[in-house]
N, C-alpha and C positions, 0 to 999 in steps of 0.2 A: 504494500500500500504506500501511496505517496506520503512523504513526510511533510508536515505543515505546522506552523506556529509562529513564534515571534522571532524575527530577524534582528530587531533592535527596539529598545524601549527607552524613553526619556521622560523625566518629570520636571516641570517647571513650577517651582514653589513661590513665585512672585518676587517682588523687589523689596517689600517691607513686611515686618512682622511685629507682633506685640507679645510681651511676656504674659502668659496666662495667669500666673500668680499675682502679678501686679494688677491685672484687670479684676481678679476676684476680690482682692482687698479693696480696690476702689469702689466696686459694686456692693461691698459688704456681704459677699456670699459666704456660705458655710464652708470654711476651709477644708475640714476633713472630707466633706462630701466632694468638694472640688478635686481633692487629691485622688479620689476614687475614679475620676475620669481618666487618669493617666495621661493628661495633656501637659505640655511644656510651653509651646509657642503656637500662635495662630497667624497665618498669612492674612494680610489685610489688603484688599483691592483698592488701589488709588482711583480717583475719578477718571484718569486717562488710561486705565486698564480695564479691559472687558474680556469676555470669553474668546474673542478673536485674537487679541494680543497674547493672552495666555496660551492659546492653542498653537499659534505660530512660533512663539518663543520656546515651546516644548519641542516642536517638530523640527525646527531649523537645524539644530546640531545633527540630527539624523540625516536630513536631506543633504547637508554639507558633507557628510561622510560618504555619500554615494557618488559613483561615476555618473556622467551625463546619461549614459545608456541605462544604468540602473534607475536613475531618477525618472527617466521617460517611460519606464516599465510600470510605474504606478498608474493603474487604470481604474482604481476605486478609492474614493475619499469619502469617509463617513465621519461626520461630526456628531458627537453625542453630548447632549446638554439639557438641563432644565432651566438654564439662564438665557433663554432665547432673546434675540434683539429685534425680531420682526416676526409677525404672524405668517408671512408668506415667504420672504426671501431667506434662503438658507445661509447661515453664516459660513458654510463650507465654501461658498463662492469667494468670500473675502480671503479665507485661509488659502485656498487654491491660488489666488492671485499673488499674495505676498510670499508664498513659497516658490512661485515660479514653476508650477507643475504643468505637465503636458496637457494640452486642451482636449486631447482624446481621453477624457477621464470622466467616469460616472461619479457624480457627487450629490450628496443629500444629507439631511439632518435627522437625527433620531431623538425622541423624547421618551423617557421611561423612568423618571426619577433616578435613583442611584444604580438601577440595573442597566441603564442605557449603554454604559461602556461595554459591559459584557454582551449585550445584544448586538452592538456594532462589531465587536470582536468575533463573535460566533458567526455572524453573517460574512465577515471577511474570510474566516477559516473555510467556510463552505464554498465561497467564491473560488478560492485557491483549489480546493478539493475537486470542484466541478470540472476543472481543466478546460473551461470554455475558451480560455485565452492562456495557453501554456507559457510559463515564464513570467506572467504578470504578477505584480505586487499590489497590496492594498494598504492604505494608510488610515488608521482609526485614531481619531483625536477626541478624547473626553475632556471637556473644559467647562468649568463652572465658577461662579463667584457668589459670595454671600455678603451683600451690603446689608448689614444686620438691621432689619426693620421688621418686627413681628406684627402680623395683622391683628387689629384690635377686636375685642368683643368675643362673646361666645362662651358657653359653659366649658367647652373642651380645652380652652386655653387656661393653663394653670401656672402657678409660680415655677413649676419645673422648667418652663421655657427660658427662665433666666439663666439656666445652665447650658442652653443651646449656644449662647453667644461665645463662651470660651472655646467651644469645639467647632464652630463654623469657620471654614477656611476659604481659600480661593487658590486656584491653580489648574494645571492641566497635565494629562498624560498623553503621550504620543506613542503609538504602537505600529511598527511596520510588520505586516503579516505577509509571509511568502512560503515557498517550498524550500527555503533555506533557513530552517528554524534554529539558528545558531545559539539563541539565548534561551528559548523555552519551546520544547517540542511537545505539541499537544497529543494527549492520548485520544486518538480519534474514536468517536462513538462512546466515550466514557463521560456521559453527561447525565445528571439528574436535575430536572427542573420541576418547580412547584410554585403555584401562585393562586390567588383568589382576591376578591374585592374586599378591601378593608380601608377605613378612613383613618390611617395613622398619622401621616404627614402629607401636606399638599401645598401648592402655591396658588391660592384662589385668585390672587391678583398678581400682576407681573413681578413686582419688586418686594413681595413679602411672603412669609411662610406661616402656616398654621397647622394645628394637629393636636394629638394626644400622646404625650411621651410614654405613658404606661402601655397603651395599645401598641405603640411602635416597638417597644422592647419585646412584648409578648409575640408579636407577629414575626419579628426577627428570629427569636428562639424557635418558634414553631417551624419556620421555613428552613432554618439550619438543619434541624433534625429530619424533616420530611424530604428535603432535597438530597441529603446523603442516603436516606433509605431508598430513594428512587435510583440513585447512582449504584447502590449495591445490587439492585435488581438486574442491572445491565452489565455489571462487572463482577466476575466470580471471585469469591474468597477475599472480600475486602474487609480489612480490620482498621478501625479508626486510628488506632495507635501505631501499628506496625507497617501499614501500607504506605503511609505518607510520612516522609522524613521531615517535612515542614508543612505547616498549615498557613494559608493566606486568607484573611477575612476582609470583607468590606468593613471599614473601620469608621463609624460615625464618631467614636472616641474609644480609646483603648479599654476603658472599663467595661464597655458593652461587649467587646470581644472576649475579655477575660471571663465575663459571666457566661457567655455562650459556650466557650471552651470548657468551663467547669461543668456546665450542664451536660454537654456531650460526653465528657469523660465519665461522669456519674452514670448516665443512662446506657452508654454503649460499652463501657469497660468496668463498671462498678468500682471505679477507682476511689481511693481515699484522698483527703485534702493534701497531704504531704506529697503524694505522687503527682497530683494534678498541678501543684505549684512548680515542681521540677520540670514537668512536661511542658507547661506554659512557657517557662523561661527558655527551654531548649528549642521547641518547635514553632512557637508563635511569636515570641518577643522580637526576633530579627525583623519581622514584617511590620512591626509597630514603630520602628525607629524614625522613619520619615513622617509617618502619620502624626506622631506626637509633636512634630515641629511645624506642621502645615495646617492640620485640622481636616475636617471633612470636605472633600472636593467632589462630592456626589458620585457621578458615574466614573470618575477617574480614580477614586480612592482605592478600589480593588487592585488597580495596576500600580498605584503608588506603593501599596503594600507588597505587591509582587516584586517590584524593583528593589524595595528595601530588603526583602528576604534574600534576593539574589546577591545584592551587594554585601550584606552582613552575615550571611550564612556560611557554613563550612562545606565546601564542595570538592574535597579530595577525591571523592568518587561520585558517580552519577546519583542524583537524588530525585525522588518523586515528590512534587508539591501538590497538595490538595487545595483547591480554591473555592471559597464560598462567596457568592455575589448576591446582594439583596437590594431591592428597590421598593420604596414605599408604594402602597396602593393595591396589590403588591405582586412582585414576581421575583423569583430567586433561582439560583442555579449552582450546582456543585460540579466542578470539572477538575481535570488534573493534567499534569505534564511533567516532562523531565528537564532538569537543568544539569549541565556538566561544568567541570572546572574551566574549560575553554569558554563556555557561555558566560561564566562569571567574569572572566578576564575581559571579554568583549563588552560586557555591560558596564564595568567600572570605568571605561573610557569617558563616559558622559559626566563623571564627577558630580553627582547629584548632591552629595554632602557638602562639597566645596561651594556649590551654588547657594545652598541654604545658609551656609556660614557667612556668605558675603552679602546677605540682605541687610537692609537698613532697619535698625530697631527704633520703633516709634515710642515717643513718650505718651503718657496718658492724655496730655493736652493736645498733642498732635492727632492722636486717635479720635478724640472727641470732635475736633475740628473737621476731620474727615467724615465722621458720621453726619455732621450737620451739612457738609458740602456734597455728600454723595448723591443728593437729588439733582445735581447739575446734569448728570447723565442717567436717565431712566429709560425704561421701555417706552418708546414713542417720542423721545426727544427729537425735535425737528431741526433746531439750529442752536449750535453752541460752539465756542472755542475753548480749548483746554489749556490751562497754565501748567506747563511741565516743571516749572520752578516753584510751585506752591510750597513744597518742602525741599529746600536746597540740598539737604543731606542725601536725598534719594538719588539725585543726578550724580553727585560725587561718588556714591557707592556703586553706581552703574557704569562708571568710566572704564573703558577698555573692554566692554561687553556690548555687542551689537544687540539692541533690544527694540522691539516694535512697540510703539505707544499710539494711542488714539489722540489725534491732534485737533480734529474738527468734525462736527456733524453739520452738513449743509443740505437743507431740504431732505432730511432723513438719511442722506447718503453719508456713511461713515468714511472718514479719510484718516489714514494712518501714516506714520513716518518712522523710519529707523533712527535711533539715537545711539 
């Protein structure tokens, strides 16, 4: 059978971040409860950053690593987001333009809450497997921002949503899918998917979120179990502990993943707490490293966790990774693949940790000013010009790095420039 999977993956974690503990103290949040989130930093989207800039900045290092022939073999571009910028025009058109891709390319946009990245990835995998265009590649970009504004009113909105602010992030993951799966070779046909209608979280208006935190947790746990059980029906002799040397989870925040893994170990393995703690540190924690520093980037979070696992895991021998993807509303999937030592070496060339280290740290005052000014660019903004020097330290921190920023919106048309 044809090999298929990830040829290259890169994550862009933005240009600015906020220390989560500083935010918690400023908001007078319960600190022990905050610590249970397992969050350290959160990426903050600037007014001149949007899902297009994040997506392009994630994908450009991959594109730059390709030959012209390889670049022109990208025949499918899928953007996955719940932070859309237009009801009709796909943001993939902007990304296609600024990456300079071949015009003989199928491009479109997917929405499916945090499951959208996996939906796009699986569609790309099956495009390669179909061999309708032998040698073609697919580029999947999952990009989202969270300009933190919670929708008002309603009994379902509780004080728990104050804890969504520290974990809501911004960023993008770019995944090049091909029949040269140097980084992550998919186990073809090893998929368990599970979903149903539930009102856990949603975006009822373009720039705000709403939902019920308790229902969200319960549906996540339910889907994690049921997706794996479906996977086990399709793959013989699967053991939750021994089959997968690492586990990669969609990570709204680390504490949610820790709870899910604890539940799975108890149900599937009848494990005791001491065993669960050791197993979590060994098989799950490598995937949380980047997520703890960026926050939830919706459809791209599962791939940020995958990149983190590959960068921070031990791959002296080939390892199988089990991946759980969840999107509110809801749909979920459990799938798997193989990572090699060579794959890790190739992955580390994108230096994701170094990119995160080089972001500009916002003060609380700067963060509050950004929240007040974030309405300058909203869904449906018709005309505006952006001040790239509104926080001078950001420009200085970005020196020497080619970054795409939003410069102007003129009659709804977004215009970007490289800085």
